[in-house]
VEXBADREN-466631 format. One line per 8 residues: number of its first residue (from 1); their letters; for each residue x negated, y, z of C-alpha. Coordinates in nm, 3 decimals, padded with zeros to 5 digits. Layout:
BEGIN
NUM> a> X/Y/Z | ... .
***
This chain:
BEGIN
1> mwqflanl> -00.233/-03.284/-01.882 | -00.421/-03.099/-02.158 | -00.091/-03.000/-02.319 | 00.026/-02.850/-01.989 | -00.298/-02.652/-01.951 | -00.276/-02.530/-02.310 | 00.081/-02.414/-02.254 | -00.016/-02.250/-01.925 .
9> iggpivsg> -00.308/-02.059/-02.075 | -00.182/-02.006/-02.429 | 00.188/-01.961/-02.359 | 00.190/-01.599/-02.242 | -00.060/-01.491/-02.507 | 00.120/-01.665/-02.792 | 00.461/-01.543/-02.682 | 00.321/-01.191/-02.649 .
17> lisaykak> 00.179/-01.206/-03.000 | 00.510/-01.335/-03.138 | 00.709/-01.063/-02.965 | 00.464/-00.798/-03.090 | 00.496/-00.930/-03.444 | 00.877/-00.928/-03.417 | 00.864/-00.571/-03.293 | 00.641/-00.485/-03.590 .
25> laagntse> 00.890/-00.636/-03.833 | 01.183/-00.466/-03.663 | 01.013/-00.124/-03.650 | 01.220/00.123/-03.850 | 01.001/00.430/-03.870 | 00.627/00.489/-03.891 | 00.565/00.567/-03.524 | 00.739/00.249/-03.408 .
33> hiaadlaa> 00.547/00.053/-03.671 | 00.216/00.199/-03.550 | 00.302/00.131/-03.184 | 00.398/-00.230/-03.260 | 00.081/-00.280/-03.461 | -00.133/-00.138/-03.180 | 00.039/-00.363/-02.926 | -00.029/-00.669/-03.139 .
41> relavesr> -00.395/-00.570/-03.182 | -00.431/-00.506/-02.810 | -00.297/-00.853/-02.729 | -00.538/-01.009/-02.978 | -00.832/-00.818/-02.829 | -00.726/-00.914/-02.476 | -00.707/-01.279/-02.578 | -01.055/-01.262/-02.728 .
49> erelavqq> -01.191/-01.090/-02.414 | -01.057/-01.376/-02.204 | -01.224/-01.631/-02.430 | -01.555/-01.445/-02.409 | -01.528/-01.415/-02.031 | -01.479/-01.790/-02.000 | -01.780/-01.849/-02.227 | -01.988/-01.607/-02.019 .
57> niadegrw> -01.891/-01.786/-01.696 | -01.988/-02.118/-01.847 | -02.323/-01.972/-01.959 | -02.385/-01.807/-01.618 | -02.285/-02.102/-01.409 | -02.392/-02.378/-01.645 | -02.724/-02.429/-01.471 | -02.766/-02.519/-01.107 .
65> wtaaprai> -03.012/-02.238/-01.036 | -02.765/-01.974/-01.159 | -02.459/-02.123/-00.994 | -02.614/-02.220/-00.659 | -02.668/-01.877/-00.495 | -02.308/-01.766/-00.544 | -02.169/-02.101/-00.438 | -02.391/-02.118/-00.126 .
73> acwsfalf> -02.291/-01.766/-00.016 | -01.921/-01.816/-00.081 | -01.893/-02.161/00.074 | -02.106/-02.067/00.378 | -01.880/-01.773/00.452 | -01.569/-01.982/00.382 | -01.689/-02.239/00.639 | -01.756/-01.961/00.890 .
81> iakcvvwd> -01.404/-01.819/00.843 | -01.251/-02.167/00.866 | -01.444/-02.236/01.188 | -01.334/-01.903/01.340 | -00.971/-01.939/01.238 | -00.906/-02.313/01.277 | -01.154/-02.429/01.544 | -01.169/-02.118/01.763 .
89> tvlglgtt> -00.828/-01.959/01.725 | -00.580/-02.231/01.628 | -00.725/-02.522/01.825 | -00.886/-02.306/02.097 | -01.193/-02.529/02.109 | -01.466/-02.266/02.104 | -01.573/-01.912/02.051 | -01.786/-01.761/01.783 .
97> pplkgdla> -01.955/-01.427/01.834 | -01.856/-01.162/01.578 | -02.083/-01.075/01.291 | -02.293/-00.763/01.348 | -02.502/-00.520/01.147 | -02.578/-00.572/00.783 | -02.445/-00.927/00.790 | -02.098/-00.797/00.883 .
105> vwagwlma> -02.110/-00.543/00.599 | -02.225/-00.806/00.349 | -01.957/-01.049/00.463 | -01.693/-00.780/00.421 | -01.813/-00.702/00.068 | -01.821/-01.072/-00.015 | -01.461/-01.113/00.095 | -01.352/-00.799/-00.092 .
113> lwfggrsl> -01.518/-00.913/-00.412 | -01.411/-01.274/-00.371 | -01.042/-01.192/-00.333 | -01.022/-00.852/-00.499 | -01.272/-00.874/-00.781 | -01.015/-00.920/-01.057 | -00.798/-00.638/-00.917 | -01.102/-00.409/-00.914 .
121> ekiariik> -01.173/-00.498/-01.278 | -00.815/-00.411/-01.372 | -00.827/-00.077/-01.187 | -01.159/00.011/-01.353 | -01.014/-00.071/-01.694 | -00.713/00.157/-01.625 | -00.940/00.442/-01.509 | -01.163/00.394/-01.813 .
129> r> -00.863/00.446/-02.045 .
***
């Protein structure tokens, strides 16, 4: 099990580092050599950023009082969506009034950040460059 997880997480990073190193060795002129070296460094930095992000998540969510608010908000809204979709729509066993006002706006932002948070981080990183 642990070997599978290590291959799943480390496989793309390690293979990327190996291919960058091979490109560095195969680079014939100075510009190709510099590009291959930069690609290898970028992969190493990206790997380290992932490690630090995991450590930060562990630190942020390592205590119940820091993990509870996010979990309560996310799971409450997930239960609401499940009730609306499964109970009301699929099974036809009830009706739930739509969310209104600020609660509807907050729920929309929660869903956008819950499912699109990583995509927004990637877009921001591209714009930053």
